[in-house]
C-alpha positions as CSV (number, residue, x, y, z in Angstrom):
1,M,-50.7,37.8,-96.6
2,N,-49.9,41.0,-94.8
3,V,-49.3,40.2,-91.1
4,K,-49.7,43.2,-88.8
5,I,-46.9,43.4,-86.3
6,F,-47.6,45.7,-83.4
7,D,-45.0,48.3,-82.5
8,K,-42.4,47.2,-85.1
9,K,-39.7,49.4,-83.7
10,F,-39.7,47.7,-80.3
11,N,-41.3,44.3,-81.0
12,K,-38.1,42.2,-80.9
13,N,-39.9,38.9,-81.7
14,N,-42.3,40.2,-84.4
15,I,-45.4,39.0,-82.6
16,S,-48.5,39.8,-84.6
17,I,-51.6,41.6,-83.4
18,K,-53.6,38.5,-84.5
19,T,-51.5,36.3,-82.2
20,I,-51.9,38.6,-79.3
21,L,-55.7,38.9,-79.7
22,F,-56.0,35.1,-80.2
23,L,-54.2,34.4,-77.0
24,I,-56.2,37.1,-75.1
25,K,-59.4,35.5,-76.3
26,K,-58.3,32.0,-75.3
27,Y,-56.5,32.7,-72.0
28,N,-57.7,36.2,-70.9
29,T,-55.2,38.8,-69.6
30,P,-52.8,39.0,-67.9
31,F,-50.3,36.4,-69.2
32,W,-46.6,36.0,-69.9
33,L,-45.5,35.2,-73.5
34,Y,-42.1,33.8,-74.6
35,C,-40.6,33.3,-78.0
36,A,-38.5,30.1,-78.3
37,E,-36.6,31.3,-81.4
38,N,-35.2,34.3,-79.5
39,I,-33.8,32.0,-76.8
40,K,-32.2,29.7,-79.4
41,N,-30.6,32.7,-81.1
42,K,-29.1,33.8,-77.8
43,I,-27.7,30.4,-77.2
44,L,-26.0,30.4,-80.6
45,Q,-24.3,33.7,-79.7
46,L,-22.5,32.0,-76.8
47,K,-21.4,28.8,-78.7
48,K,-17.7,29.8,-78.4
49,F,-17.8,29.0,-74.7
50,D,-17.2,25.3,-73.8
51,I,-20.1,25.1,-71.4
52,I,-23.2,27.3,-71.3
53,R,-25.1,26.9,-68.0
54,F,-28.5,28.5,-67.6
55,A,-29.1,30.4,-64.4
56,Q,-32.6,29.0,-64.1
57,K,-33.5,31.5,-61.3
58,S,-34.2,34.0,-64.1
59,C,-36.9,31.9,-65.7
60,S,-37.5,28.5,-64.0
61,N,-40.5,27.1,-65.9
62,I,-39.9,23.4,-66.6
63,N,-40.7,23.9,-70.3
64,I,-38.1,26.6,-70.7
65,L,-35.6,24.2,-69.0
66,K,-36.6,21.5,-71.5
67,L,-35.8,23.9,-74.3
68,M,-32.4,24.7,-72.8
69,K,-31.6,21.0,-72.4
70,Y,-32.6,20.2,-76.0
71,Q,-30.2,23.0,-77.1
72,G,-27.3,21.5,-75.2
73,V,-27.4,24.0,-72.3
74,K,-26.6,22.8,-68.8
75,V,-28.3,24.2,-65.7
76,D,-27.6,25.9,-62.4
77,A,-29.7,25.3,-59.4
78,I,-29.8,27.3,-56.2
79,S,-32.4,25.5,-54.1
80,L,-33.9,22.0,-53.6
81,G,-36.9,23.2,-55.7
82,E,-34.6,24.2,-58.6
83,I,-32.9,20.8,-58.4
84,E,-36.2,19.0,-58.7
85,R,-37.3,21.3,-61.6
86,A,-34.1,20.4,-63.4
87,L,-34.6,16.7,-62.9
88,T,-38.2,17.0,-64.1
89,A,-37.0,18.7,-67.2
90,G,-34.8,15.8,-68.0
91,Y,-31.4,16.9,-66.7
92,N,-29.4,13.9,-65.4
93,P,-26.9,14.2,-62.6
94,K,-25.2,11.1,-63.9
95,N,-24.1,13.2,-66.8
96,I,-21.1,15.0,-65.3
97,N,-21.9,18.5,-64.2
98,D,-25.3,18.5,-66.0
99,I,-26.6,20.2,-62.9
100,V,-24.5,22.4,-60.6
101,F,-25.8,23.5,-57.2
102,T,-24.7,27.1,-56.4
103,S,-25.2,28.5,-53.0
104,D,-23.6,30.0,-49.9
105,I,-25.4,27.6,-47.5
106,F,-26.7,24.0,-47.3
107,E,-30.1,23.3,-46.0
108,K,-30.3,19.8,-44.5
109,K,-32.8,18.4,-47.0
110,T,-31.0,20.0,-49.9
111,L,-27.6,18.6,-48.8
112,K,-29.1,15.1,-48.5
113,R,-30.5,15.2,-52.0
114,I,-27.2,16.6,-53.4
115,I,-25.3,13.7,-51.9
116,S,-27.8,11.1,-53.0
117,L,-27.6,12.3,-56.6
118,N,-23.9,13.2,-56.5
119,I,-24.6,16.7,-57.8
120,T,-21.6,19.0,-58.3
121,V,-21.6,21.9,-55.8
122,N,-20.4,25.5,-56.4
123,I,-19.2,26.3,-52.9
124,G,-19.9,29.8,-51.6
125,S,-18.7,29.6,-48.0
126,I,-16.1,27.8,-45.9
127,D,-18.9,26.3,-43.7
128,M,-20.1,24.5,-46.8
129,L,-16.7,22.8,-47.2
130,H,-16.9,21.5,-43.7
131,Q,-20.5,20.3,-44.0
132,L,-20.0,18.5,-47.4
133,G,-16.5,17.3,-46.7
134,K,-17.5,15.5,-43.4
135,I,-20.0,13.3,-45.2
136,S,-19.2,13.1,-48.9
137,K,-15.6,12.4,-49.8
138,N,-14.4,12.9,-53.4
139,H,-17.4,15.1,-54.1
140,N,-17.0,17.3,-57.2
141,I,-16.9,21.0,-56.3
142,L,-16.2,24.4,-57.6
143,L,-15.2,27.3,-55.4
144,R,-17.0,30.6,-55.8
145,I,-14.5,33.4,-55.0
146,N,-15.4,36.9,-54.0
147,P,-12.5,38.8,-55.5
148,G,-12.9,41.8,-53.2
149,F,-14.8,44.0,-55.7
150,G,-18.1,43.9,-57.5
151,Y,-20.2,45.5,-60.2
152,G,-23.9,45.7,-61.0
153,H,-26.6,47.8,-62.7
154,N,-28.0,48.3,-59.3
155,K,-26.5,47.9,-55.8
156,K,-28.9,45.0,-55.2
157,T,-27.4,43.1,-58.2
158,N,-23.7,43.6,-57.1
159,T,-22.5,40.2,-56.1
160,G,-18.8,41.0,-55.2
161,G,-16.9,43.1,-52.7
162,E,-17.1,43.6,-49.0
163,N,-20.8,44.3,-48.9
164,S,-21.8,41.1,-50.7
165,K,-22.8,37.9,-49.0
166,H,-21.8,35.8,-52.0
167,G,-18.7,33.7,-52.4
168,I,-15.6,32.9,-50.4
169,W,-13.5,36.0,-49.6
170,Y,-10.4,35.9,-51.8
171,K,-8.1,36.1,-48.7
172,D,-9.6,32.8,-47.5
173,L,-8.7,30.9,-50.7
174,K,-5.6,29.2,-49.3
175,K,-7.6,28.1,-46.2
176,S,-10.3,26.7,-48.5
177,I,-7.7,24.7,-50.5
178,F,-6.3,23.3,-47.2
179,L,-9.9,22.1,-46.3
180,I,-10.5,20.6,-49.7
181,K,-7.4,18.5,-49.3
182,K,-8.2,17.6,-45.7
183,Y,-11.7,16.3,-46.7
184,N,-10.5,14.8,-50.0
185,L,-13.0,16.9,-52.0
186,N,-12.4,17.1,-55.8
187,L,-11.9,20.7,-56.9
188,I,-12.8,20.9,-60.6
189,G,-13.1,24.6,-61.1
190,I,-13.1,28.2,-59.9
191,H,-16.1,30.4,-60.3
192,M,-16.1,34.2,-60.2
193,H,-19.2,36.3,-60.7
194,I,-19.3,39.9,-59.5
195,G,-22.7,41.1,-60.6
196,S,-25.2,41.9,-63.3
197,G,-24.3,44.2,-66.2
198,V,-21.3,44.2,-68.5
199,N,-18.5,46.8,-68.1
200,Y,-15.5,45.7,-70.0
201,N,-13.0,47.4,-67.7
202,H,-14.5,45.5,-64.8
203,L,-14.6,42.4,-66.8
204,Q,-10.8,42.7,-67.4
205,K,-10.4,43.2,-63.7
206,V,-12.3,40.0,-63.0
207,C,-10.1,38.1,-65.5
208,N,-7.0,39.5,-63.8
209,S,-8.3,38.5,-60.4
210,M,-9.0,35.0,-61.7
211,L,-5.4,34.7,-62.7
212,L,-4.1,36.2,-59.5
213,N,-6.1,33.8,-57.4
214,V,-5.6,30.6,-59.5
215,L,-1.9,31.1,-60.3
216,Q,-0.8,30.0,-56.9
217,P,1.6,27.2,-55.9
218,Y,-1.0,25.7,-53.6
219,M,-3.8,25.6,-56.3
220,P,-4.6,22.0,-57.5
221,K,-5.0,21.4,-61.2
222,I,-8.5,22.5,-62.2
223,N,-10.6,21.7,-65.2
224,I,-12.9,24.7,-65.5
225,I,-13.0,28.4,-65.0
226,S,-16.6,29.8,-64.7
227,A,-17.2,33.4,-65.8
228,G,-20.5,33.5,-64.0
229,G,-23.3,35.4,-65.7
230,G,-24.2,39.1,-65.7
231,L,-24.5,39.5,-69.5
232,T,-27.0,42.4,-70.0
233,I,-29.5,43.1,-72.7
234,P,-30.7,46.5,-74.2
235,Y,-33.8,47.4,-72.3
236,K,-33.7,50.9,-73.9
237,K,-32.8,51.8,-77.5
238,T,-29.9,53.8,-76.2
239,D,-28.5,50.8,-74.3
240,S,-25.4,49.1,-75.8
241,I,-25.6,45.5,-77.0
242,V,-23.0,43.2,-75.4
243,D,-20.2,42.1,-77.7
244,T,-20.2,38.4,-76.9
245,N,-17.1,37.8,-79.0
246,H,-15.1,40.4,-77.1
247,Y,-16.5,38.9,-73.9
248,F,-15.2,35.5,-74.9
249,D,-11.9,36.8,-76.1
250,L,-11.1,38.3,-72.7
251,W,-11.9,35.0,-70.9
252,N,-10.1,33.0,-73.6
253,K,-6.9,34.9,-73.0
254,T,-7.2,34.1,-69.3
255,R,-7.8,30.5,-70.1
256,N,-4.7,30.3,-72.3
257,I,-2.5,31.6,-69.5
258,L,-4.0,28.9,-67.2
259,N,-3.5,26.2,-69.8
260,N,0.2,27.0,-69.9
261,F,0.4,27.1,-66.1
262,F,-1.4,23.7,-65.5
263,K,-0.1,22.1,-68.7
264,K,-3.7,21.0,-69.6
265,N,-6.7,22.3,-71.5
266,I,-9.1,24.3,-69.2
267,K,-12.7,24.7,-70.2
268,I,-14.5,28.1,-70.0
269,E,-18.0,28.0,-68.6
270,I,-20.5,30.9,-68.7
271,E,-23.7,31.1,-66.6
272,P,-26.2,33.5,-68.2
273,G,-29.8,33.9,-67.2
274,R,-31.1,37.3,-68.3
275,F,-29.1,37.2,-71.6
276,L,-30.8,34.0,-72.7
277,V,-34.4,34.7,-71.8
278,A,-35.1,38.4,-71.1
279,E,-35.8,39.5,-74.7
280,S,-37.8,36.5,-75.4
281,G,-40.6,37.6,-73.0
282,I,-43.5,40.0,-72.9
283,L,-46.2,40.6,-70.4
284,I,-49.7,41.3,-71.7
285,C,-52.2,43.1,-69.5
286,Q,-55.3,45.3,-69.7
287,V,-56.2,48.8,-68.8
288,C,-58.8,48.8,-65.9
289,A,-58.9,52.5,-64.8
290,I,-57.6,55.9,-65.8
291,K,-57.5,58.8,-63.4
292,I,-56.1,62.3,-63.3
293,I,-54.5,63.2,-60.0
294,K,-53.9,67.0,-60.1
295,N,-52.1,67.2,-63.5
296,K,-50.8,63.6,-63.5
297,R,-52.3,60.9,-65.7
298,F,-52.4,57.5,-64.1
299,V,-53.2,54.3,-66.1
300,L,-54.1,51.4,-63.9
301,V,-53.7,47.8,-65.2
302,N,-54.5,44.3,-64.0
303,V,-50.9,43.3,-63.2
304,G,-49.0,44.5,-60.1
305,F,-45.6,44.1,-58.6
306,N,-46.7,40.7,-57.4
307,D,-46.3,39.8,-61.1
308,L,-43.5,42.0,-62.3
309,I,-41.4,43.2,-59.4
310,R,-38.3,44.5,-61.2
311,P,-39.5,48.2,-61.5
312,V,-40.3,48.3,-57.8
313,M,-37.2,46.4,-56.6
314,Y,-34.6,47.9,-58.9
315,G,-36.2,50.9,-60.6
316,S,-35.9,48.8,-63.8
317,Y,-37.2,50.1,-67.1
318,H,-39.4,48.1,-69.4
319,Y,-40.7,49.6,-72.7
320,I,-44.5,49.6,-72.9
321,S,-46.5,49.1,-76.1
322,A,-50.3,49.7,-76.5
323,I,-52.9,47.9,-78.6
324,S,-56.5,49.1,-78.6
325,S,-59.3,46.8,-77.4
326,K,-60.3,46.5,-81.1
327,G,-56.8,45.3,-82.1
328,R,-55.3,48.5,-83.5
329,D,-51.6,49.1,-83.1
330,M,-51.3,52.4,-81.2
331,S,-47.5,52.8,-81.5
332,N,-47.8,55.8,-83.9
333,D,-50.4,57.6,-81.9
334,Y,-49.7,60.8,-80.0
335,K,-47.9,60.1,-76.8
336,T,-48.6,61.7,-73.4
337,K,-46.8,61.6,-70.1
338,T,-48.3,58.6,-68.2
339,I,-47.8,56.9,-64.9
340,V,-48.5,53.2,-65.2
341,A,-49.5,51.4,-62.0
342,G,-51.1,48.2,-60.8
343,P,-54.0,47.2,-58.6
344,L,-52.2,46.4,-55.3
345,C,-52.9,48.1,-52.1
346,E,-49.4,49.6,-52.1
347,S,-48.3,53.1,-53.1
348,G,-45.2,51.6,-54.6
349,D,-47.1,49.5,-57.0
350,V,-45.9,51.6,-59.9
351,F,-44.1,50.4,-63.0
352,T,-42.8,53.8,-64.0
353,Q,-40.4,54.7,-61.2
354,L,-36.7,55.3,-60.8
355,E,-34.2,53.4,-58.7
356,N,-34.7,55.7,-55.8
357,G,-38.4,55.1,-55.9
358,E,-39.3,58.5,-57.4
359,I,-42.3,58.3,-59.7
360,N,-41.5,58.7,-63.4
361,F,-43.5,59.1,-66.6
362,F,-43.7,57.0,-69.6
363,M,-44.7,58.5,-73.0
364,L,-47.7,56.3,-73.7
365,P,-50.5,56.7,-76.3
366,K,-53.8,58.0,-74.8
367,V,-55.2,54.6,-74.0
368,N,-58.8,53.9,-72.9
369,I,-60.3,51.4,-70.5
370,D,-60.0,47.8,-71.9
371,D,-57.1,48.6,-74.2
372,Y,-54.0,46.4,-73.8
373,L,-50.5,47.3,-72.6
374,I,-47.5,45.1,-73.3
375,F,-44.4,45.2,-71.2
376,H,-41.3,44.2,-73.1
377,D,-38.1,42.2,-72.1
378,T,-39.8,40.5,-69.2
379,G,-38.5,37.0,-69.9
380,A,-36.0,37.2,-67.1
381,Y,-36.9,37.8,-63.4
382,G,-40.5,38.3,-64.4
383,S,-42.6,35.2,-63.7
384,S,-39.8,33.6,-61.6
385,M,-40.0,36.5,-59.1
386,S,-43.8,36.6,-59.0
387,S,-45.7,36.2,-55.7
388,N,-49.2,35.8,-54.4
389,Y,-49.2,39.1,-52.6
390,N,-52.8,40.5,-52.0
391,S,-53.9,36.8,-52.6
392,R,-53.5,37.2,-56.3
393,P,-53.0,33.9,-58.2
394,L,-50.0,33.4,-60.5
395,I,-50.8,34.1,-64.1
396,P,-50.4,31.8,-67.2
397,E,-47.2,31.4,-69.2
398,I,-47.3,30.7,-72.9
399,L,-44.4,29.7,-75.2
400,I,-44.4,30.3,-78.9
401,E,-42.2,27.9,-81.0
402,N,-42.4,27.7,-84.8
403,N,-45.4,30.1,-84.6
404,I,-47.3,27.6,-82.5
405,P,-48.3,28.8,-79.0
406,K,-48.3,26.4,-76.1
407,L,-49.6,26.9,-72.6
408,I,-46.6,26.1,-70.3
409,R,-48.2,27.1,-67.0
410,R,-52.0,27.4,-66.4
411,R,-53.5,30.2,-64.4
412,Q,-53.4,29.4,-60.7
413,K,-56.8,29.2,-59.0
414,I,-57.7,31.1,-55.8
415,E,-59.0,27.8,-54.4
416,E,-55.4,26.4,-54.7
417,L,-54.1,29.3,-52.5
418,I,-56.8,28.8,-49.9
419,N,-56.4,25.0,-49.8
420,L,-52.8,25.3,-48.7
421,E,-54.1,26.8,-45.4
422,L,-56.9,24.3,-44.8
423,C,-54.6,22.0,-42.9
């Protein structure tokens, strides 16, 4: 049987038009759609690392976490809510380092829960050492070090250097080790993450900084070095694909030096989010209005930055496909300069804009009202960054595994939003 795949050139998961139309009929637009096989393949690409830890902030649906757990991936949590999500998904803090809490602060309820479950903490500030050390002796911790420099595809994703709030400043490492000994905390590893996006020159610099900070006479014997995350994906055809083998080799050389220094085998942990889930996801929406403003063509759809905020926040690019309301693939149609925007009462609710907020065009087929647009590579920082702005309910999430679609989050009801305020 000839299965019609829409936009074969950009459809990374080979989703068929038949599947899209079936899901639209069953759930209505808009909705998120994930491909489990894509996630599994990404996990396999990182199997050289001793520990793969999913940064669940990128896509925190419990069913995605269950998939990660089943594939042997551990999880990172950055809030009490993310801890509870991990527990609901089946992660067990009794399994050593199954869950690691990473933050620069403790909130009181969160700290209480961490201590009761004995969850390992990736410490991002000296104050956290005092707060944990005073009430939980021998607690397992990692130290997140800010090496004094950073890197990111956007200044908002740069997590190192003097302008970043993240991590313990490298010059305070010796003081941190003193406090760890004072409070009898158990330092199991050093974490270093400088931002999102791979640049091999910067990565080598991070590896060198890891050695510089760890190869110190006052450093206790550790078990783990954590490379953090930041592995990127190709949003555009011109974007390079990260060489995970080269990435591992750089960290493995660092690990071997530390093995010789400590006379023990050190494990390498990697903490990806985007890399594991971004390419698994698409966002399906519908064209609601088309207008010409002077000489500019605007196509308005039924999703806004309350659903997908990355283009507004970072100027991020997402490729857009089109399927007609009758189910025809429009990828080979004539393309015209188009501004794609949402329904929100905000001038910035535009999906085709640059990092500086300047409006940009996307070469889109001449769609009509009721046709469908599909945003690609939305599996990371899509649904997890959604909001209820303009009192718009959260939209459904669907996971396809072995060609079987499953609803993994139903559409939120307006009544549920209102009921929160009927105190």
